[in-house]
MARZA-559676 format. One record per atom (N, C-alpha, C, CB): residue number from 1; x negated, y, z negated; residue in three letters. Coordinates in steps of 0.2 Angstrom, whole numbers. Each point is the difference from the previous one (the first is absolute). Glycine has a CB too. Layout:
> NUM,X,Y,Z,ALA .
...
***
This chain:
> 1,-562,1569,140,UNK .
> 1,2,6,5,UNK .
> 1,-3,-2,7,UNK .
> 1,0,9,-9,UNK .
> 2,4,-8,14,UNK .
> 2,-1,-2,7,UNK .
> 2,-6,4,2,UNK .
> 2,11,-4,2,UNK .
> 3,-16,1,2,UNK .
> 3,-5,3,3,UNK .
> 3,1,3,7,UNK .
> 3,-8,-7,-7,UNK .
> 4,6,13,9,UNK .
> 4,1,2,6,UNK .
> 4,-6,-2,5,UNK .
> 4,7,10,-4,UNK .
> 5,-5,-14,9,UNK .
> 5,-6,-3,4,UNK .
> 5,-3,6,4,UNK .
> 5,6,-11,0,UNK .
> 6,-12,9,2,UNK .
> 6,-4,5,4,UNK .
> 6,2,-3,7,UNK .
> 6,-10,2,-8,UNK .
> 7,11,3,13,UNK .
> 7,3,-1,6,UNK .
> 7,-5,2,6,UNK .
> 7,12,1,-5,UNK .
> 8,-11,-4,11,UNK .
> 8,-3,3,6,UNK .
> 8,0,7,0,UNK .
> 8,2,-11,6,UNK .
> 9,4,14,-7,UNK .
> 9,1,7,0,UNK .
> 9,-4,4,-5,UNK .
> 9,12,-2,4,UNK .
> 10,-13,-1,-10,UNK .
> 10,-4,3,-4,UNK .
> 10,-7,1,2,UNK .
> 10,6,-5,-9,UNK .
> 11,-9,-1,13,UNK .
> 11,-6,0,3,UNK .
> 11,-1,5,5,UNK .
> 11,-1,-12,-3,UNK .
> 12,6,12,8,UNK .
> 12,0,5,5,UNK .
> 12,0,7,-2,UNK .
> 12,6,-8,7,UNK .
> 13,-2,10,-12,UNK .
> 13,0,6,-3,UNK .
> 13,-6,3,-3,UNK .
> 13,12,-2,-2,UNK .
> 14,-15,-3,-2,UNK .
> 14,-7,2,-3,UNK .
> 14,-5,2,6,UNK .
> 14,3,-8,-10,UNK .
> 15,-3,4,15,UNK .
> 15,-5,1,6,UNK .
> 15,2,7,3,UNK .
> 15,-2,-12,2,UNK .
> 16,8,14,-1,UNK .
> 16,2,6,3,UNK .
> 16,-2,6,-5,UNK .
> 16,10,-5,5,UNK .
> 17,-9,4,-11,UNK .
> 17,-3,5,-5,UNK .
> 17,-7,1,0,UNK .
> 17,9,-2,-7,UNK .
> 18,-13,-4,8,UNK .
> 18,-7,0,0,UNK .
> 18,-3,4,6,UNK .
> 18,0,-11,-6,UNK .
> 19,3,9,12,UNK .
> 19,-2,3,6,UNK .
> 19,1,7,0,UNK .
> 19,3,-11,6,UNK .
> 20,3,14,-9,UNK .
> 20,1,7,0,UNK .
> 20,-6,4,-3,UNK .
> 20,13,-3,0,UNK .
> 21,-15,0,-6,UNK .
> 21,-5,3,-3,UNK .
> 21,-7,-1,3,UNK .
> 21,7,-1,-11,UNK .
> 22,-8,-5,13,UNK .
> 22,-7,-1,3,UNK .
> 22,-1,4,7,UNK .
> 22,1,-12,-5,UNK .
> 23,4,14,8,UNK .
> 23,-1,4,6,UNK .
> 23,-2,7,-2,UNK .
> 23,9,-7,6,UNK .
> 24,-9,8,-12,UNK .
> 24,-2,7,-3,UNK .
> 24,-8,0,-2,UNK .
> 24,12,3,-3,UNK .
> 25,-15,-9,3,UNK .
> 25,-7,-1,-2,UNK .
> 25,-4,4,5,UNK .
> 25,2,-11,-6,UNK .
> 26,-6,16,4,UNK .
> 26,-5,3,5,UNK .
> 26,-4,-5,3,UNK .
> 26,0,10,-7,UNK .
> 27,-2,-8,14,UNK .
> 27,-4,-5,4,UNK .
> 27,-7,-1,-3,UNK .
> 27,6,4,10,UNK .
> 28,-9,1,-13,UNK .
> 28,-6,-1,-3,UNK .
> 28,0,-4,-7,UNK .
> 28,-3,11,6,UNK .
> 29,8,-12,-9,UNK .
> 29,1,-4,-6,UNK .
> 29,0,-7,1,UNK .
> 29,6,10,-5,UNK .
> 30,-5,-13,11,UNK .
> 30,1,-7,1,UNK .
> 30,-6,-4,-2,UNK .
> 30,8,3,9,UNK .
> 31,-14,0,-8,UNK .
> 31,-6,-4,-2,UNK .
> 31,-3,1,-7,UNK .
> 31,-2,0,13,UNK .
> 32,6,4,-17,UNK .
> 32,-2,1,-7,UNK .
> 32,3,-6,-4,UNK .
> 32,0,13,2,UNK .
> 33,-3,-14,-8,UNK .
> 33,2,-5,-4,UNK .
> 33,7,1,-3,UNK .
> 33,-11,-1,-4,UNK .
> 34,15,-5,4,UNK .
> 34,7,0,-2,UNK .
> 34,1,-1,-7,UNK .
> 34,3,-4,11,UNK .
> 35,-2,9,-15,UNK .
> 35,2,-1,-7,UNK .
> 35,-6,-3,-4,UNK .
> 35,12,0,3,UNK .
> 36,-10,-5,-7,UNK .
> 36,-4,-4,-4,UNK .
> 36,-3,-6,4,UNK .
> 36,6,3,-10,UNK .
> 37,-5,-4,17,UNK .
> 37,-2,-6,4,UNK .
> 37,-7,1,2,UNK .
> 37,12,-2,3,UNK .
> 38,-15,-3,-1,UNK .
> 38,-7,1,4,UNK .
> 38,1,1,7,UNK .
> 38,-5,-7,-9,UNK .
> 39,11,7,12,UNK .
> 39,1,1,7,UNK .
> 39,2,7,1,UNK .
> 39,4,-12,1,UNK .
> 40,-5,14,6,UNK .
> 40,3,6,2,UNK .
> 40,7,0,1,UNK .
> 40,-12,3,5,UNK .
> 41,15,3,-3,UNK .
> 41,7,0,1,UNK .
> 41,2,-4,6,UNK .
> 41,0,11,-6,UNK .
> 42,-4,-10,11,UNK .
> 42,2,-4,6,UNK .
> 42,0,-8,-1,UNK .
> 42,-6,9,7,UNK .
> 43,1,-11,-11,UNK .
> 43,-1,-7,-1,UNK .
> 43,6,-2,-5,UNK .
> 43,-12,0,1,UNK .
> 44,14,4,-5,UNK .
> 44,6,-2,-5,UNK .
> 44,6,-1,4,UNK .
> 44,-5,7,-9,UNK .
> 45,7,-2,14,UNK .
> 45,6,-1,4,UNK .
> 45,-1,-7,5,UNK .
> 45,2,13,-1,UNK .
> 46,-8,-14,3,UNK .
> 46,-1,-6,4,UNK .
> 46,1,-6,-5,UNK .
> 46,-8,5,7,UNK .
> 47,6,-5,-13,UNK .
> 47,1,-5,-5,UNK .
> 47,8,-1,-1,UNK .
> 47,-11,2,-5,UNK .
> 48,14,4,4,UNK .
> 48,8,-1,-1,UNK .
> 48,3,-3,6,UNK .
> 48,-1,10,-7,UNK .
> 49,-1,-8,13,UNK .
> 49,3,-3,6,UNK .
> 49,-2,-7,0,UNK .
> 49,-1,10,7,UNK .
> 50,-5,-12,-9,UNK .
> 50,-1,-7,0,UNK .
> 50,4,-4,-5,UNK .
> 50,-12,3,4,UNK .
> 51,13,0,-10,UNK .
> 51,4,-3,-5,UNK .
> 51,7,-2,3,UNK .
> 51,-6,6,-9,UNK .
> 52,9,-1,12,UNK .
> 52,7,-1,3,UNK .
> 52,0,-5,5,UNK .
> 52,3,12,-3,UNK .
> 53,-8,-12,8,UNK .
> 53,0,-5,5,UNK .
> 53,-1,-7,-3,UNK .
> 53,-5,9,8,UNK .
> 54,0,-9,-13,UNK .
> 54,-1,-7,-3,UNK .
> 54,6,-3,-3,UNK .
> 54,-12,3,-1,UNK .
> 55,16,2,-3,UNK .
> 55,6,-3,-3,UNK .
> 55,5,-2,5,UNK .
> 55,-2,8,-9,UNK .
> 56,3,-4,15,UNK .
> 56,4,-3,5,UNK .
> 56,-2,-6,3,UNK .
> 56,3,12,3,UNK .
> 57,-9,-13,-2,UNK .
> 57,-2,-7,3,UNK .
> 57,1,-5,-5,UNK .
> 57,-9,6,6,UNK .
> 58,8,-5,-13,UNK .
> 58,1,-5,-5,UNK .
> 58,8,-3,1,UNK .
> 58,-9,5,-8,UNK .
> 59,13,-1,10,UNK .
> 59,7,-2,0,UNK .
> 59,2,-3,7,UNK .
> 59,3,9,-8,UNK .
> 60,-8,-9,13,UNK .
> 60,2,-2,7,UNK .
> 60,1,-7,1,UNK .
> 60,-7,9,3,UNK .
> 61,3,-14,-5,UNK .
> 61,1,-7,1,UNK .
> 61,7,-2,-3,UNK .
> 61,-13,-2,1,UNK .
> 62,15,-4,2,UNK .
> 62,6,-3,-3,UNK .
> 62,-1,-3,-7,UNK .
> 62,4,-2,12,UNK .
> 63,-10,0,-13,UNK .
> 63,-2,-3,-6,UNK .
> 63,-7,3,-2,UNK .
> 63,7,-11,2,UNK .
> 64,-8,17,-4,UNK .
> 64,-6,3,-1,UNK .
> 64,-4,-4,-6,UNK .
> 64,4,11,4,UNK .
> 65,-11,-10,-4,UNK .
> 65,-4,-3,-5,UNK .
> 65,2,3,-7,UNK .
> 65,-9,-3,8,UNK .
> 66,8,-1,-13,UNK .
> 66,1,3,-7,UNK .
> 66,-6,0,-4,UNK .
> 66,11,-4,0,UNK .
> 67,-17,2,3,UNK .
> 67,-6,-1,-3,UNK .
> 67,-6,4,3,UNK .
> 67,4,-11,-3,UNK .
> 68,-2,15,8,UNK .
> 68,-5,4,4,UNK .
> 68,3,5,4,UNK .
> 68,-8,-10,0,UNK .
> 69,4,15,2,UNK .
> 69,2,5,5,UNK .
> 69,0,-2,7,UNK .
> 69,-5,9,-8,UNK .
> 70,8,-6,12,UNK .
> 70,-1,-2,7,UNK .
> 70,-7,0,3,UNK .
> 70,12,5,2,UNK .
> 71,-14,-9,3,UNK .
> 71,-7,-1,2,UNK .
> 71,-2,6,5,UNK .
> 71,1,-12,-2,UNK .
> 72,0,18,0,UNK .
> 72,-2,6,4,UNK .
> 72,-7,1,-2,UNK .
> 72,12,5,1,UNK .
> 73,-16,-1,3,UNK .
> 73,-7,2,-1,UNK .
> 73,1,7,-3,UNK .
> 73,-5,-7,9,UNK .
> 74,3,8,-16,UNK .
> 74,0,6,-3,UNK .
> 74,-8,2,-1,UNK .
> 74,11,-2,-6,UNK .
> 75,-12,8,9,UNK .
> 75,-7,2,-1,UNK .
> 75,0,8,-1,UNK .
> 75,-4,-10,7,UNK .
> 76,-1,12,-10,UNK .
> 76,-1,8,-1,UNK .
> 76,-4,3,6,UNK .
> 76,0,-2,-12,UNK .
> 77,1,8,13,UNK .
> 77,-3,4,5,UNK .
> 77,-7,2,-2,UNK .
> 77,10,4,4,UNK .
> 78,-11,-4,-11,UNK .
> 78,-6,2,-3,UNK .
> 78,-1,-4,-6,UNK .
> 78,0,12,5,UNK .
> 79,-6,-12,-8,UNK .
> 79,-1,-3,-6,UNK .
> 79,3,4,-6,UNK .
> 79,-11,-5,4,UNK .
> 80,15,2,-8,UNK .
> 80,4,3,-5,UNK .
> 80,7,2,2,UNK .
> 80,-11,4,-4,UNK .
> 81,12,-4,11,UNK .
> 81,7,2,2,UNK .
> 81,5,-6,-1,UNK .
> 81,-5,7,8,UNK .
> 82,12,-6,-7,UNK .
> 82,5,-5,-1,UNK .
> 82,-1,-5,5,UNK .
> 82,8,9,-5,UNK .
> 83,-6,-15,3,UNK .
> 83,0,-6,5,UNK .
> 83,7,0,3,UNK .
> 83,-8,-7,-7,UNK .
> 84,8,9,13,UNK .
> 84,7,0,4,UNK .
> 84,0,-4,6,UNK .
> 84,1,12,-4,UNK .
> 85,5,-14,6,UNK .
> 85,1,-3,7,UNK .
> 85,3,5,4,UNK .
> 85,2,-11,-5,UNK .
> 86,0,17,2,UNK .
> 86,3,6,4,UNK .
> 86,-5,5,0,UNK .
> 86,12,-3,-2,UNK .
> 87,-14,6,7,UNK .
> 87,-5,6,1,UNK .
> 87,3,5,5,UNK .
> 87,-10,-7,-4,UNK .
> 88,11,13,2,UNK .
> 88,2,5,5,UNK .
> 88,-6,3,4,UNK .
> 88,10,3,-8,UNK .
> 89,-9,-2,14,UNK .
> 89,-5,2,4,UNK .
> 89,-2,7,-2,UNK .
> 89,4,-7,10,UNK .
> 90,-10,9,-12,UNK .
> 90,-2,6,-3,UNK .
> 90,1,6,6,UNK .
> 90,-7,-6,-9,UNK .
> 91,6,4,15,UNK .
> 91,1,5,5,UNK .
> 91,7,3,1,UNK .
> 91,-10,-6,6,UNK .
> 92,15,3,-9,UNK .
> 92,6,2,1,UNK .
> 92,2,5,-6,UNK .
> 92,4,-10,5,UNK .
> 93,-9,11,-10,UNK .
> 93,1,5,-5,UNK .
> 93,6,-2,-5,UNK .
> 93,-4,9,8,UNK .
> 94,5,-4,-12,UNK .
> 94,6,-1,-5,UNK .
> 94,6,-2,3,UNK .
> 94,-6,8,-7,UNK .
> 95,8,-5,12,UNK .
> 95,6,-2,3,UNK .
> 95,1,-8,2,UNK .
> 95,1,12,5,UNK .
> 96,-7,-14,-3,UNK .
> 96,0,-8,2,UNK .
> 96,0,-4,-7,UNK .
> 96,-6,3,11,UNK .
> 97,2,0,-16,UNK .
> 97,0,-4,-6,UNK .
> 97,7,0,-3,UNK .
> 97,-11,4,-2,UNK .
> 98,15,1,2,UNK .
> 98,7,0,-3,UNK .
> 98,5,-4,5,UNK .
> 98,-3,11,-6,UNK .
> 99,2,-11,12,UNK .
> 99,4,-4,4,UNK .
> 99,-1,-7,-1,UNK .
> 99,-1,9,9,UNK .
> 100,-5,-11,-11,UNK .
> 100,-2,-7,-2,UNK .
> 100,4,-2,-6,UNK .
> 100,-11,1,5,UNK .
> 101,11,4,-10,UNK .
> 101,3,-1,-6,UNK .
> 101,8,-1,1,UNK .
> 101,-9,7,-6,UNK .
> 102,12,-3,10,UNK .
> 102,7,0,1,UNK .
> 102,2,-7,4,UNK .
> 102,0,13,1,UNK .
> 103,-5,-15,3,UNK .
> 103,2,-6,4,UNK .
> 103,-1,-6,-5,UNK .
> 103,-4,5,11,UNK .
> 104,-1,-6,-15,UNK .
> 104,-1,-5,-4,UNK .
> 104,6,-1,-5,UNK .
> 104,-13,1,1,UNK .
> 105,15,5,-4,UNK .
> 105,5,1,-5,UNK .
> 105,7,-3,4,UNK .
> 105,-6,10,-6,UNK .
> 106,7,-8,12,UNK .
> 106,6,-3,3,UNK .
> 106,0,-7,1,UNK .
> 106,0,11,6,UNK .
> 107,-6,-14,-5,UNK .
> 107,0,-8,0,UNK .
> 107,2,-3,-7,UNK .
> 107,-9,1,9,UNK .
> 108,7,2,-14,UNK .
> 108,2,-3,-7,UNK .
> 108,7,2,-1,UNK .
> 108,-11,1,-4,UNK .
> 109,14,5,6,UNK .
> 109,7,1,-1,UNK .
> 109,4,-5,4,UNK .
> 109,-3,12,-2,UNK .
> 110,1,-13,8,UNK .
> 110,4,-5,4,UNK .
> 110,0,-7,-3,UNK .
> 110,-3,7,10,UNK .
> 111,-3,-9,-13,UNK .
> 111,0,-7,-3,UNK .
> 111,4,0,-6,UNK .
> 111,-12,-2,5,UNK .
> 112,12,7,-9,UNK .
> 112,4,0,-6,UNK .
> 112,7,-1,1,UNK .
> 112,-9,7,-6,UNK .
> 113,11,-3,12,UNK .
> 113,7,-1,1,UNK .
> 113,2,-6,3,UNK .
> 113,0,12,3,UNK .
> 114,-4,-16,0,UNK .
> 114,2,-6,4,UNK .
> 114,-2,-7,-4,UNK .
> 114,-1,7,11,UNK .
> 115,-4,-6,-16,UNK .
> 115,-2,-6,-3,UNK .
> 115,5,-3,-4,UNK .
> 115,-11,4,0,UNK .
> 116,12,-11,0,UNK .
> 116,5,-3,-4,UNK .
> 116,-2,0,-8,UNK .
> 116,3,-8,10,UNK .
> 117,2,9,-14,UNK .
> 117,-1,1,-7,UNK .
> 117,-4,-5,-4,UNK .
> 117,10,6,0,UNK .
> 118,-10,-12,3,UNK .
> 118,-3,-6,-4,UNK .
> 118,-8,0,2,UNK .
> 118,11,-6,-1,UNK .
> 119,-13,9,6,UNK .
> 119,-7,0,2,UNK .
> 119,-5,2,-5,UNK .
> 119,4,1,12,UNK .
> 120,-9,-4,-13,UNK .
> 120,-5,2,-4,UNK .
> 120,-7,0,3,UNK .
> 120,7,-5,-10,UNK .
> 121,-11,9,9,UNK .
> 121,-7,1,3,UNK .
> 121,-5,2,-5,UNK .
> 121,5,2,11,UNK .
> 122,-11,-3,-9,UNK .
> 122,-6,1,-5,UNK .
> 122,-1,8,-1,UNK .
> 122,-5,-11,4,UNK .
> 123,3,12,-10,UNK .
> 123,-4,7,-1,UNK .
> 123,-4,-2,-6,UNK .
> 123,10,8,4,UNK .
> 124,-16,-5,-5,UNK .
> 124,-4,-1,-5,UNK .
> 124,3,2,-7,UNK .
> 124,-10,2,8,UNK .
> 125,15,2,-8,UNK .
> 125,3,2,-6,UNK .
> 125,6,-4,-1,UNK .
> 125,-5,12,1,UNK .
> 126,6,-17,2,UNK .
> 126,6,-5,-1,UNK .
> 126,4,-1,6,UNK .
> 126,1,5,-11,UNK .
> 127,0,-11,13,UNK .
> 127,4,-2,5,UNK .
> 127,7,3,0,UNK .
> 127,-5,-11,0,UNK .
> 128,7,14,5,UNK .
> 128,6,5,0,UNK .
> 128,5,-1,6,UNK .
> 128,-8,8,-6,UNK .
> 129,13,-4,6,UNK .
> 129,5,0,4,UNK .
> 129,0,6,4,UNK .
> 129,7,-7,-7,UNK .
> 130,-2,8,12,UNK .
> 130,0,6,4,UNK .
> 130,1,6,-4,UNK .
> 130,5,-7,9,UNK .
> 131,-1,7,-14,UNK .
> 131,1,6,-4,UNK .
> 131,-6,2,-4,UNK .
> 131,12,-3,-1,UNK .
> 132,-16,-2,-1,UNK .
> 132,-6,1,-3,UNK .
> 132,-5,3,4,UNK .
> 132,2,-9,-7,UNK .
> 133,-2,7,14,UNK .
> 133,-5,3,4,UNK .
> 133,2,7,2,UNK .
> 133,-3,-11,5,UNK .
> 134,10,12,-5,UNK .
> 134,2,7,1,UNK .
> 134,-2,5,-6,UNK .
> 134,10,-5,7,UNK .
> 135,-9,2,-13,UNK .
> 135,-2,4,-6,UNK .
> 135,-8,1,0,UNK .
> 135,10,-5,-6,UNK .
> 136,-14,0,8,UNK .
> 136,-7,1,1,UNK .
> 136,-2,6,5,UNK .
> 136,-2,-12,-3,UNK .
> 137,6,11,9,UNK .
> 137,-1,5,5,UNK .
> 137,1,7,-3,UNK .
> 137,3,-8,9,UNK .
> 138,3,9,-13,UNK .
> 138,1,7,-2,UNK .
> 138,-5,2,-5,UNK .
> 138,12,-3,1,UNK .
> 139,-14,-1,-6,UNK .
> 139,-6,2,-4,UNK .
> 139,-6,2,3,UNK .
> 139,5,-8,-8,UNK .
> 140,-7,4,13,UNK .
> 140,-6,1,4,UNK .
> 140,1,7,3,UNK .
> 140,-2,-12,3,UNK .
> 141,8,13,0,UNK .
> 141,1,7,4,UNK .
> 141,-1,6,-5,UNK .
> 141,7,-6,8,UNK .
> 142,-3,5,-14,UNK .
> 142,0,5,-5,UNK .
> 142,-7,2,-3,UNK .
> 142,12,-3,-2,UNK .
> 143,-15,-2,0,UNK .
> 143,-6,1,-4,UNK .
> 143,-6,2,5,UNK .
> 143,4,-8,-9,UNK .
> 144,-4,5,15,UNK .
> 144,-6,2,5,UNK .
> 144,2,7,3,UNK .
> 144,-2,-12,2,UNK .
> 145,8,14,-2,UNK .
> 145,1,7,2,UNK .
> 145,-2,5,-5,UNK .
> 145,10,-4,7,UNK .
> 146,-9,2,-14,UNK .
> 146,-3,3,-5,UNK .
> 146,-7,1,0,UNK .
> 146,9,-4,-7,UNK .
> 147,-13,-1,9,UNK .
> 147,-7,0,1,UNK .
> 147,-2,5,5,UNK .
> 147,-1,-12,-4,UNK .
> 148,4,12,10,UNK .
> 148,-2,4,5,UNK .
> 148,2,7,-1,UNK .
> 148,2,-9,8,UNK .
> 149,3,11,-11,UNK .
> 149,2,7,-2,UNK .
> 149,-3,3,-6,UNK .
> 149,11,-3,6,UNK .
> 150,-14,-2,-10,UNK .
> 150,-3,3,-6,UNK .
> 150,-6,5,2,UNK .
> 150,3,-11,-6,UNK .
> 151,-3,16,3,UNK .
> 151,-5,6,1,UNK .
> 151,2,4,5,UNK .
> 151,-8,-8,-5,UNK .
> 152,13,7,9,UNK .
> 152,1,5,6,UNK .
> 152,6,5,-2,UNK .
> 152,-3,-10,7,UNK .
> 153,6,10,-13,UNK .
> 153,5,5,-1,UNK .
> 153,7,-2,4,UNK .
> 153,-9,8,-2,UNK .
> 154,9,-14,4,UNK .
> 154,7,-2,3,UNK .
> 154,4,-3,-5,UNK .
> 154,-6,-2,11,UNK .
> 155,13,4,-11,UNK .
> 155,4,-3,-4,UNK .
> 155,2,-7,1,UNK .
> 155,5,12,-2,UNK .
> 156,-6,-17,-2,UNK .
> 156,2,-7,1,UNK .
> 156,3,-3,-6,UNK .
> 156,-9,-1,9,UNK .
> 157,15,1,-10,UNK .
> 157,4,-3,-5,UNK .
> 157,6,-4,2,UNK .
> 157,-4,9,-8,UNK .
> 158,3,-15,9,UNK .
> 158,6,-4,3,UNK .
> 158,6,0,-4,UNK .
> 158,-8,-7,5,UNK .
> 159,14,5,-3,UNK .
> 159,6,0,-4,UNK .
> 159,-1,-5,-6,UNK .
> 159,7,3,11,UNK .
> 160,-4,0,-16,UNK .
> 160,0,-4,-6,UNK .
> 160,3,-7,0,UNK .
> 160,0,11,-6,UNK .
> 161,6,-11,10,UNK .
> 161,4,-6,1,UNK .
> 161,-4,-5,4,UNK .
> 161,10,6,-1,UNK .
> 162,-14,-4,6,UNK .
> 162,-4,-5,4,UNK .
> 162,-5,-3,-5,UNK .
> 162,2,7,11,UNK .
> 163,-6,-2,-15,UNK .
> 163,-5,-3,-4,UNK .
> 163,3,-5,-5,UNK .
> 163,-7,11,2,UNK .
> 164,12,-9,-5,UNK .
> 164,3,-4,-5,UNK .
> 164,2,-7,3,UNK .
> 164,5,10,-6,UNK .
> 165,-3,-11,12,UNK .
> 165,2,-6,3,UNK .
> 165,-6,-4,1,UNK .
> 165,9,5,6,UNK .
> 166,-15,-3,-4,UNK .
> 166,-6,-4,1,UNK .
> 166,-3,-2,-7,UNK .
> 166,-2,6,12,UNK .
> 167,3,-1,-16,UNK .
> 167,-3,-2,-7,UNK .
> 167,4,-6,-3,UNK .
> 167,-3,12,-2,UNK .
> 168,10,-12,3,UNK .
> 168,4,-5,-3,UNK .
> 168,-2,-7,4,UNK .
> 168,9,9,-3,UNK .
> 169,-10,-8,9,UNK .
> 169,-2,-6,4,UNK .
> 169,-6,-3,-1,UNK .
> 169,7,4,9,UNK .
> 170,-13,0,-9,UNK .
> 170,-6,-2,0,UNK .
> 170,-4,0,-7,UNK .
> 170,0,3,12,UNK .
> 171,2,2,-16,UNK .
> 171,-3,1,-6,UNK .
> 171,5,0,-6,UNK .
> 171,-8,7,6,UNK .
> 172,10,-13,-8,UNK .
> 172,5,-1,-5,UNK .
> 172,-2,3,-7,UNK .
> 172,4,-10,6,UNK .
> 173,-11,10,-7,UNK .
> 173,-2,3,-6,UNK .
> 173,-2,7,0,UNK .
> 173,-4,-11,-3,UNK .
> 174,6,15,8,UNK .
> 174,-1,7,1,UNK .
> 174,3,4,-6,UNK .
> 174,0,-1,12,UNK .
> 175,-4,6,-14,UNK .
> 175,3,4,-6,UNK .
> 175,6,3,2,UNK .
> 175,-11,3,-3,UNK .
> 176,16,-2,-2,UNK .
> 176,6,2,1,UNK .
> 176,1,7,-3,UNK .
> 176,5,-11,0,UNK .
> 177,-10,14,-3,UNK .
> 177,0,6,-3,UNK .
> 177,-4,6,4,UNK .
> 177,0,-6,-11,UNK .
> 178,0,4,17,UNK .
> 178,-3,5,5,UNK .
> 178,4,0,6,UNK .
> 178,-12,-2,-4,UNK .
> 179,12,8,8,UNK .
> 179,4,1,6,UNK .
> 179,-3,-6,5,UNK .
> 179,2,13,-2,UNK .
> 180,2,-15,7,UNK .
> 180,-2,-5,4,UNK .
> 180,-6,1,4,UNK .
> 180,12,-3,1,UNK .
> 181,-13,9,2,UNK .
> 181,-6,1,4,UNK .
> 181,-6,0,-4,UNK .
> 181,7,7,8,UNK .
> 182,-8,-3,-13,UNK .
> 182,-6,-1,-5,UNK .
> 182,-1,-7,-2,UNK .
> 182,2,12,-4,UNK .
> 183,4,-16,2,UNK .
> 183,-1,-7,-2,UNK .
> 183,-3,-4,6,UNK .
> 183,10,2,-8,UNK .
> 184,-8,-1,14,UNK .
> 184,-3,-4,6,UNK .
> 184,-7,2,1,UNK .
> 184,11,0,5,UNK .
> 185,-13,6,-6,UNK .
> 185,-7,2,1,UNK .
> 185,-4,-3,-6,UNK .
> 185,3,11,6,UNK .
> 186,0,-11,-12,UNK .
> 186,-4,-4,-5,UNK .
> 186,0,-7,1,UNK .
> 186,4,8,-8,UNK .
> 187,1,-11,10,UNK .
> 187,0,-8,2,UNK .
> 187,-5,-2,5,UNK .
> 187,12,0,-4,UNK .
> 188,-14,5,8,UNK .
> 188,-4,-1,6,UNK .
> 188,-7,3,-1,UNK .
> 188,10,-1,7,UNK .
> 189,-12,3,-13,UNK .
> 189,-6,2,-2,UNK .
> 189,-2,7,2,UNK .
> 189,-3,-12,0,UNK .
> 190,8,16,2,UNK .
> 190,-1,7,3,UNK .
> 190,0,5,-5,UNK .
> 190,4,-4,10,UNK .
> 191,-1,3,-16,UNK .
> 191,1,6,-5,UNK .
> 191,1,-3,-7,UNK .
> 191,5,7,9,UNK .
> 192,-6,-2,-13,UNK .
> 192,1,-1,-7,UNK .
> 192,8,2,-1,UNK .
> 192,-12,2,-4,UNK .
> 193,15,-4,-2,UNK .
> 193,6,2,-2,UNK .
> 193,-1,1,-8,UNK .
> 193,7,-5,10,UNK .
> 194,-3,9,-13,UNK .
> 194,0,1,-7,UNK .
> 194,0,-6,-4,UNK .
> 194,5,11,2,UNK .
> 195,-10,-12,-6,UNK .
> 195,-1,-6,-4,UNK .
> 195,-3,-6,3,UNK .
> 195,10,4,-5,UNK .
> 196,-12,-3,12,UNK .
> 196,-2,-6,3,UNK .
> 196,-6,2,5,UNK .
> 196,11,-6,0,UNK .
> 197,-17,3,-1,UNK .
> 197,-6,2,4,UNK .
> 197,1,-3,7,UNK .
> 197,-7,0,-10,UNK .
> 198,3,3,14,UNK .
> 198,1,-2,7,UNK .
> 198,-3,-8,1,UNK .
> 198,-2,12,4,UNK .
> 199,6,-16,0,UNK .
> 199,-2,-7,0,UNK .
> 199,-6,0,5,UNK .
> 199,12,-4,-2,UNK .
> 200,-17,-1,0,UNK .
> 200,-5,-1,5,UNK .
> 200,1,-7,4,UNK .
> 200,-8,6,-9,UNK .
> 201,12,-10,6,UNK .
> 201,2,-6,4,UNK .
> 201,8,0,0,UNK .
> 201,-11,-6,-3,UNK .
> 202,14,4,8,UNK .
> 202,7,-1,0,UNK .
> 202,2,-5,6,UNK .
> 202,2,12,-5,UNK .
> 203,5,-14,4,UNK .
> 203,3,-4,6,UNK .
> 203,7,0,-1,UNK .
> 203,-10,-7,1,UNK .
> 204,14,6,4,UNK .
> 204,7,-1,0,UNK .
> 204,2,-7,0,UNK .
> 204,1,11,6,UNK .
> 205,5,-12,-7,UNK .
> 205,3,-7,0,UNK .
> 205,5,-1,5,UNK .
> 205,-2,-1,-12,UNK .
> 206,0,-2,18,UNK .
> 206,4,-1,6,UNK .
> 206,5,-5,-1,UNK .
> 206,-9,5,7,UNK .
> 207,9,-9,-12,UNK .
> 207,5,-6,-1,UNK .
> 207,7,3,2,UNK .
> 207,-8,-6,-9,UNK .
> 208,12,2,13,UNK .
> 208,7,2,1,UNK .
> 208,4,0,-7,UNK .
> 208,-1,-5,11,UNK .
> 209,5,10,-11,UNK .
> 209,4,2,-6,UNK .
> 209,7,0,3,UNK .
> 209,-9,6,-6,UNK .
> 210,14,-9,1,UNK .
> 210,7,0,2,UNK .
> 210,3,7,-2,UNK .
> 210,0,-12,-2,UNK .
> 211,6,13,4,UNK .
> 211,4,6,-1,UNK .
> 211,0,2,-8,UNK .
> 211,7,-2,11,UNK .
> 212,-8,-2,-15,UNK .
> 212,0,2,-7,UNK .
> 212,-7,1,-3,UNK .
> 212,11,-7,-1,UNK .
> 213,-15,8,5,UNK .
> 213,-7,1,-2,UNK .
> 213,-4,-6,-3,UNK .
> 213,3,12,-1,UNK .
> 214,0,-18,2,UNK .
> 214,-4,-6,-2,UNK .
> 214,-4,-3,6,UNK .
> 214,9,-2,-9,UNK .
> 215,-14,-2,7,UNK .
> 215,-4,-3,6,UNK .
> 215,4,-6,3,UNK .
> 215,-10,4,-6,UNK .
> 216,9,-5,12,UNK .
> 216,3,-6,4,UNK .
> 216,-4,-6,-2,UNK .
> 216,5,8,9,UNK .
***
């Protein structure tokens, strides 16, 4: 059966949905712990912005490296914080943080739209193509938005079709007896599903895949 590829539009749509709910996070909650992470909500969105930026950068050179990340300086703001090349100015508040997220997402969307199909670039979870980096960006957006909204009473359930696409692209062994969103949370160590304990270690497979779901 043919596989439906993850597109730049899927990535852009996931970020629009994320921004809509993140704008509802109370101002006082941004420095509280994000879900099961050791980071606060502000740091988690900074990390998401950094993910999207770093994926865009990996696709930038005509012949990107396949054995390492780009030589950017990643560093945390505090001990135990995320190692980022992107940091939002805290003086700009949540509006500035979310503007940073929107801007870095736009960079990755543009790179996915314009990168040639045969280009391959490094990721620790497998050398990948533009579609793979789009799928990674969607997963990062969906699950980190879950982390940020967890415990706030904000509704966050992405479209099942979008979740199914990225599961098919990055998690070929994902459970098929669960709905796509719970399955994605399980695959990324965020939740239990019936009959399966919560994962303590996980990874996706970024290896390029053809339209028939076979590896290239």
